[in-house]
N, C-alpha and C positions, 0 to 999 in steps of 0.2 A: 509759186508754191501752191496755190489752188487754181481751177480751172473755171472757165464762165458758168459751167454746170453747176459746180461748187456753190458759187456765188447766188445763183437762181434758186438752188436748195435752200441755202441760209433764207433768203429774202421770202420764200414760200413757206418753210416751216418754223424759222426763227432760232435755227441751231444748226451747229456744222461742228462734225469731229473731225480734226485734222491730225494725222497719224505722224509720229517721229519728229515733233517741231523740235524736240530737245533730245542732245545725244545721251548715252548711257553715263558718260564721265559727266554732264551738265546736270543730270538728275541726280547722281551721288553728291555732287558739291551742293546742291540744293538741301538732300535728303540730310547732311550733316548739319546745315545751317540750321534747319528746321529742330534737329535735335539740340543744337547748341542754344537756340534761343529759348526751347522751352526749359533747359538746364537753367540758365541764366535768370529766367523769369521766377523759376522757383526759388533761386538762391536770393534773389531779391524780394521775395513774399509778394510778386506781383502775378503769380500763376493761379489763375481762376477758371472755373467751369463755366464754360459758354452755352452749356445744353438751354435749348430753348424750352421754356415753360408752357403749359397750355393742358388742356384736355384731351389731346390727341394720343396720348399715351397714359395708363393709369399711373396715378402718382406714384404709388410703391414700386413700379418698374422704372418711372422718370427719375427719380433720386439714385438709382444704381448707375445711371449713364454718364457717360463724360464726353466732351467737345471742346478740344483746345483751340481756341481763336485768339489770334494777335494781328493787330493792324501795322501799317508802315513798316514792312519786311525791308524795304531798302535802307531804312536806316539802323538796321540789326545787322545786315551783312551784304557785301558788295555783289555777291552772285545774284541777288535778286535785282540789283539795279542794272546789272548785264542782261537779266531775264527779261525784263518789262519793255527794253527797247532791241532785243534781239532780232537781226536780220529776219529769221524765219518768221517770227510774231509780227512785225511790222509788214512783212511781205503779205500776210493775210489780212490784217486789219485795214491797210490803205484799199484792200478791194472790198471789204464789208463796211468800211465807215466812210472812206474817201480818203484824198492824200493828205489831210491834216487830221492827225491824231493825238489825242491828249490823255495823259494818265489822269483818272479821279483818284482812286484809291488802292491799296493792296492788303490782303489778309492772307493768313494762314489758317488751314482747316484741317485738323487731325481727329480721326477717330481712331482711338485706342482699340486693339482686339477684344472681341468678346463683349465689350461696353460701351462700344462709339455709339454717340447718340445719333437719332434719326433728324433729318429737316422735313417737317410737314411742307406740302406743296404750297408755293407762294411765287409772287412775282417780285422781282427786286426794286420795281417802280416806288413803290411807298416809301422807301428808305432815301431814295434821291431821286425826285421826280424832275423830268427835263420837258421843255418845249417841244421837240423835235423827235423824241425816242430814239437818238443814235446811240445812246447808251448801250453798250454791251460786255458781257463778262467772258473772261478767258481762264477757264479752270484747267490749271497745269497739273497733270497728273505725276505724282512721285513714286506711286505705288500702282502695280496692276490692279484695276478695280473691276468688280462684277457684284451681283446682286447679293452674293454670300457677304462681301464685306461692306455694303453699301454704296454701290456706284450711283451716279446720277441718274435720274428719270426725268424725262421733259415731255410736255404736251405739245406735239408738233402742230404748228399753226396758231396756236393759242394767242401769239403776240398780237395777232389780228383782231383780237376781241377789245384790246386798248386796257385801260386800267379797271382793275376789279377791286370790289370792297374785301378788305381783309380784316381778320380778326384781330383788334387790338393794332392794326398796321403791320403786324408782323407775319400773319400766314392765312390763308383760306380755310376754309371751314373745312374740314376734316372729311365731315359727313359727304360733303359733295364733291370733294377733291382729294380722295384718297392717293396715296402714292402709288398704288396699284394701278391707277388709272394712266400713268406715265409710260412711255417708251425706255426702257431700260438703255443706256449708253455705256456698255461696258468699255473699258480702254486700258491700253498698257502705260505703263511708265514712260514718261517722255510725249504721249498724246496730249493735245489740247482740244478742250470742249468750249467753242465759243457759242454764246446765246444771248438774245436779244433781253434786255431786262424786263420785258414785258412777256416774255415766254415763261408759261408756267412749268416749274422745275421744283425737285425734292429728291431726298434719299431716305432708304430705310437705314434701320440699325445695321451696326457692325457685328454680324453673328459669326465671324471666323475668328481665326487664331492669328490674323494677319493685319498689320495697320491699314489703315487708308489715310495717306497725307496727300493734301492737294494744297497748292498756293492759287490764289484768286486774283487776277488784275482786273480791274474795271477800266475801261476806256470810254472816251466819247469823240464826237467833233467839237473842237473849242467854239465853233461860232453855235452850239447848242446850249443856250442859257438854261440853268435851273430853274424850275418853276416855283420852288422853295428852298431856301438855303436850310436844309435838315440835316447834312452830312459834310463835315469839313474835317479834312485831315492834314496834317502837316505837309506831306508830299503832293497835295493837290496841285495840279496846272502844268507838270511837266510835260513837255512836249516830246514825243516818242516819233513822229513821222510828220514833216512838213513844218508849217509854220501857224501860230495863232494870228489870225486877220486882224484882231485888234491889240492895243497896247492897254495891258492892265497890270495892276499889281495886286499880288494875293497876301491878305492879312488875315490869318487864321485866329480868331478869338480861342484861343487854347492856354491853359496852364501847363507849365513844365512841372512834372512830379518825380521828384528825385528819388 
């Protein structure tokens, strides 16, 4: 699926955009699933705005913006279960992480047209720190993405800096790390952007008349233990390639809200 040069590029730059991982039919199936999930959440009165709060955008503008976010997509539609362990996905993951690849969590990120919220620049590390830093994100594009509708921007090589101090654990100081410092990663529907959880990334607002729908899958080497248990989801621990070298039982301390 990817070449040795691609792996070297990822190791050097901390990210890799892989084209055409999912077919048009697979993308459409996930698009429909996203829309159905949002509709079901709204009907259940569980539809919340997940726009990040902070001083990176004036408050009068921030309150107008919307970000739809849901975790554990594989519990809402089977197409996401197939996607997280898709052969074209695992073909890339086993070259970037190693022969053993474990799912950490999944989530959906939808920026509505014209009011889709920005993501200030940040590392994913503070949310779920691990000892060996094998954790990476696979951002699956369900729409064509460009700067107009808020595509992801990354800072090449920033993963080599290690963990950086964040504002309230959520994002980097926007005065030192504006989104404009990042390299835009425009992509087509079906493309997947893989990036290490130490790679600085973010995105601007959706200023277009088009949606920007992404689903995000986080993976790790199962032999890479968390430094702190800061993030536990229902689906954590599923092997998508190889095996877990240790036997363990996962007992999430969660409540089921119906």
